[in-house]
N, C-alpha and C positions, 0 to 999 in steps of 0.2 A: 530557566523562566518554566513557569506553571502559573496559568490563571484558574482560578476557580470557575465552576459555572455562575455564581453568584454575584463575583465580582466584576466592577465596572470600572474600566479605564477610561480617563480622561482622554479625550482627541486632539491630537499634533496637528493641526488645520495648517497648513503653509505651502504656497506656488513657489515650488522653486525657480531661479531663474533661467534652467535648461528645458524644464516644463512649460514653462511661459512661451518658451520659444518656440518649440513647434508640437504639433498634434500627432506627430507621427512615434513621440517617446512613448507615446501612449497606447497607440491601436496597437505597436508593435512591426502590423506587417502591412505599411502605408506605403504609397504609391516617394518613397524615398528613400537615400540609401543611408545606412546608417556609418559613413566611412570607412568601410571594412572589406577585404572581399566574400564573398557568399556565394553558396550553389542554388540557384531556384531551381523549382521543377512546376512546369503546368502554369496554365491561366492566364489572366492576361490583366493588365492594370490602369487604372485610369489617367488621364493625362495628370501632368506635373501641375502644380497651381492651383486644384481642385479642389478646397476645402474636404468635399466630399470624399476626397478619393479615397480609395480604398482598394490594397491589393490582394487577386487572386492567389495568387504566387503563392508556394511554401518557399520560403528564406531561409535558409541556413546560416546560423550565423554566429559566432562567436564573442562578438559585441556588439549587441542588438542597439538601437537609437537611445539615444539618450542615458543606457547604464553606467558608462563609463565618465560622462557629466555627473552624473548621479551619487558619483565615489564608487563604484563598481573596479574590482582590481584586473588592470591588462595582463595577459598570459598569452604564450605561443600558445597557436592553436595547433601545434604538427612539432612533428618530429626530420629530423633530416632524412631521405633517404639512403635506406643502406648501400653501401658498395658491395657486400659480398657476404659469403656466408659465416656462420662460427667455425664450419668444423664439418667434414664427413659427417652423416646418420647422428649429425646433431638433432635435438630434444628442445623445447621449452616446455612449461610447466604452466598451466592454467589451473586455479581454484576460484573456483563459485561459490557467492556466499551460500547459494542453493541452485540447482537450472534449472526449480521450477520457474525462476523470476521470468518474463513478460518481455521476450527481448532477447533474452541473454546467450538465446543459441545464433543469431544476428551478429551478434557482439564476437561469440566462440568463432565462427566461421570468418565473420573479419581480420582476428588476431590469426587465424590457422592459415590463411589466403597468403598473410605476407609471410609466416614460415615456411610454410612451402615453398615460394617461388627463392627463399634462401637455401635450401636445400636442408629445411630443419621441420620435423614431425610435430604435433602438438599433444600434447598428453593432459588431459582433461581430469581433475578432480571433483565433486560435487562433495561444498562444502556444507550439506544439509541443512544450515543454517545452527551449524554448533560451531563456536569454536574450538572445541577439543578434535573435532574433525578434522579441523581447518590445520590446529599443528601436526597430527598424524600427516595429515595429505604433505604438506612441506618437505616430513623426512622421507616421508615416501618416495619426493620429488629429488631429496637429494641421494637418496641410497640409488635411483636410478638412471645418474650420470645425467639431471639437465643439466643444460647449460645457463638457464636464465630463468626464476618465474616470475610470472604473474599473478597477484591474488588480489582480491576485494574483499580484504575482511567484515568478518561478521563483527567481533571485539578485535580492535585493533591492538589492545595493549597486550591480550594472549598472544599476540606473535611475538612478539618482545627478544624471546630465547631461540624460537624457529630464524627467525631472520639473523640473528647473530652468529647460529650455525652455519645458514648460509655464507654468511658474510665470510666465515672462516673456510668456510671452502670454495672461495672468491664465485659464490653464484651471482647475481648480481640480482635484488629483487624488484620488481613493478609490482605497487601498489595501485588499486582502481578508488578513487573517490574517499579516500582513506587518509588523511583527516579532509573532508568534503570540502573546507572555507579554503577559497582563493589565495587567502592570505593568510594561512596554518603554515606550521614547519612541517615537514613529510618527517615521518616515523626515522626514528635512528636507526640507522643500516640501509634504509630504503633509498635508490640507488633514482629512484623518477616515481612521483604519482602523476594517473591520470584522472581528471576530474572531471566528471557528469554534468556541469552548468548546471549544476543544484542551485547556486546563489540566482543566477538569469534565472532558473525557472519564477524561482520566487520574485523577483524585479517586475517580469513580463505578467506574470498572475495577478500580484499587487496591481501593476497598471493597470491591468483588465477592469477587475473590480471598478478602478476608481474612475474608468473612463464610463464603466456604465452605469455608475450611482457615487457620484463625488462624495456625497456626504454618506457614504455607506457606512452598515454596523455591521462587522463584522465574529463570525464566528469561526471555529477551528475543528478539525478532525487532529488532535496528535497521538502518534503513533507511539504509545511507551512501549511497547515490546524491544526486543534488543535491536533496534538499528540504529544506527550515529548517524548516517547521512538523510534518512527520513526526517529526523528528528530534529538536523540542522537545518533543512529547506521549510519547515515549518516554522522553525523561529525565527527564520530568515523574512518569513510572508508577514510577518508581525513587524520587525525593523522596516522593510521597504514597504509596506502600506503604510506604515505612520509618517515615513517621509514623503506619501502621497496626498495626505489628509485623508487617510480614512482611519474610522473609531473601531479599537477590538475590543472585544466587548465582555468574548470570554474564548475556553476550549475544553474537548472533552475528550477523555483520555478514552485512548480503545488497547486492550491488554493483551489481545491477539489479532491476529492480518485474519479477519472475515468477513463477509458479506455481511453477515447477521449482529457481527459487534460494531461494528461501524451504524446500520441501521438503529442500533440500540442506543449509541450513541448522540446519533444524529437527533434522534427523536427526544433525548434527554437533556439535549443543548436550544433545542428550537422550543420546549414546552417552557423551561426555567428561563430562556433570554428568547422573548415574542418579537423583541425591538431588532432581531438579526434582522438582515436584507442581504448577508451571502454567509457563505458558506466555501470555506477553504478546507480541501479536503488532501491529502500527504501523496495522494497518489491517484490513477484513474481509476482503478474498482473500487478505490472509497467512497469516492467521487460520484459514482454509476449507484452506490448504495447510498449514497446521501440525498441525489436527484430521487431515487424513489421515495423516499422518505419526505422530501420536500413536495412531492406530485401528490399523494397521499394526502398530508394536510391542506394541501389546495393551496399553498403559500408560491403563488404565483407570481411576487414581489420579491423574491428570492433569487439572488444567480447562485451558479457554483462551479469552481474551478477542479479542474485536477492537474498530474503531473504526470507525464511517460510516453503519452501518442497511441495507447493503444488502440486495438481495430474495434473494440467493445463499444467504447465511448466514438467513433463518429458520426454515427447516427442518433447520438446526445444531443450533441454538436449542433447538427443538421437541425433536428427540431427544437430548438432551443433550450433543451431540458439542461444541459450544462451550457457555459458559458464560452469557455478556451480551456486548453490544456499546454504545456510543451511538451514538443516532442523530441526524444532524443535520439541523434542520430547514433545507432547502437553499431551498423555496418561499421560506420566512420570510425567510432572511438575504438571498436576491436581493432582496427587495420593502424591506429596509431599505438595500441600498445604493444600489437604485433612491430612496428618498428622501433618502437623503446627496447624491446626485449631483444632484438638481433644486436643492432649498437649496442647495447651495455654489452652484452656478451661477446661482442667484439672491441670492446674497448673504447670506443668512441663517447666522448663528452657528447653529453644533452642534458637537455635544463631540465630544472630541477621538478618544474611544473606545465601541464600543458593540457588547455583547456577544451575538452570535445563541443562541438557545434551541438547547436538545436533549433527547436523553431514554434515558434506560435502559432497554432491552430485553432479557428474558432468559425464563425456560421460563412464566413467571408472566402476562407480557404479550402476547407474540408473537404468540397468536389475533388481538391489538386493533390490530396495528401494519400499516400500510399503507406501504408503501417507498417512498422515492421516490428511490432510488436502482438 
């Protein structure tokens, strides 16, 4: 899916029955239940039945209100609690895409805490955004005798042979966000996948824009660099946005992730398409750079969204320069990765996929939010 900056798309504007039934579908954090168990932190909620009621709480959920009704995929949100250790002095391998990702240390800490509880140490390898480095890391971990491997692939296809090697050594492999779609099949040879709720993030950010601008005209910042999960997420922005009646006008690609490249892309996007009233960015640092350009251009009519829940975004949300973000619960996600690895090492049958929770962060609840990234 690639849109040129000069291309105009036709708007699909319809109001699904599930959307008409409740305003909490759009706001995402209003005073109503999604019908699932969710953890909350801080804040107060206005009385139920008040049309203007919004929540000041941060509500972590694996099934936001309206998501399943709109056609989202329902998945379990946790693995079984392990019942024992895989063995004395056991080791679990953990391969990151890069250790520089905001929030990755919280994720590692979550997984390490579970591993430690069950008598295992965690051996962490930095993927350095290099498929070959990750291939080498898998081989190194197998040589070190790990009992299970957790990996968030830079390029899933590059890991086919190493995963086969792990299978041959009877070492289960747990992938993170690969593939990122909740309805996609796991990679061959993978025991289970922990998903980072990217489809829900896309749904909620599109919903936030649709609430702020029911006839919004959207431009997207697309990550053309190697990142399948971010690309999937941006593609889902358009899918869910069109379901909610938004018009997707154009997208501008960035070849490398940096504030400078995002700023250049945002400037080009808005100058070539002045009708745009919303910019949806692939993560929070990109949203921050886009918001700075929007402010410089004096476009007070434009809203900006991000994804991640980074600490650097909270002030921009509070003062209105960013409309909303979707925060990932990195610690909880790491804990589920740890559970999956320990269970798999013990030979316990586990779900093929588990969906980690997230939360909408906007001006109503940002003061209650404690960033993990």
